C-alpha positions in Angstrom: 98.3 109.4 88.4 94.9 107.8 89.3 94.1 104.3 89.3 91.8 102.6 87.3 88.8 100.9 88.7 90.2 97.5 88.1 93.6 98.2 89.4 91.9 99.4 92.8 89.7 96.2 92.8 92.9 94.3 92.7 94.8 96.3 94.9 92.2 96.2 97.5 92.1 92.5 97.2 95.9 92.0 98.0 95.9 94.6 100.8 93.0 92.8 102.6 94.1 89.1 101.8 97.9 90.1 102.3 98.4 93.3 104.3 96.0 93.4 106.7 96.7 89.9 108.1 100.6 91.0 108.1 99.5 94.2 109.9 97.5 92.2 112.6 100.8 89.9 113.2 103.0 92.9 113.6 100.6 94.5 115.9 100.2 91.6 118.2 104.1 91.0 118.1 104.8 94.4 119.1 102.5 94.8 121.7 103.5 91.3 123.4 106.9 92.8 123.4 105.7 95.4 126.2 104.2 94.5 129.4 100.7 93.9 129.3 98.9 97.0 129.8 95.5 96.8 131.5 92.2 95.3 129.5 90.7 98.4 128.7 93.9 100.3 127.2 94.7 97.2 125.5 91.4 97.1 123.8 91.5 100.9 122.8 95.0 100.5 121.5 93.9 97.6 119.1 90.8 99.6 118.3 92.8 102.7 117.3 95.2 100.4 115.1 92.2 98.6 113.7 91.2 102.2 112.3 94.5 103.6 111.5 95.8 100.8 109.0 92.9 101.9 106.5 93.9 105.6 106.6 96.6 105.4 104.0 94.4 103.2 101.6 91.2 105.2 101.9 91.8 106.0 98.1 91.9 102.3 97.0 88.8 101.4 98.8 86.8 104.4 97.6 83.8 103.3 95.4 85.0 99.5 95.0 81.5 98.2 95.8 79.9 100.3 93.3 79.5 99.1 89.6 82.4 100.0 87.2 81.9 103.5 86.2 83.9 102.7 82.7 81.7 99.7 81.8 79.7 100.5 78.5 77.0 97.6 79.0 74.6 100.0 80.9 
């Protein structure tokens, strides 16, 4: 079942405003429990985690910046 354009816009907003900050806090907390690695390794881990969070939500964000394809006011 595919999400409508408006549903994808709403979900993308929820993911960015609620999910992303929660993900950042979770990553920082988990990495804080471990012994602090060297700076370069810590940077690589944060960059990889910064990319990985978006992969499951790729279908939600796809085409959000475009005009509504179902809008009849063309």
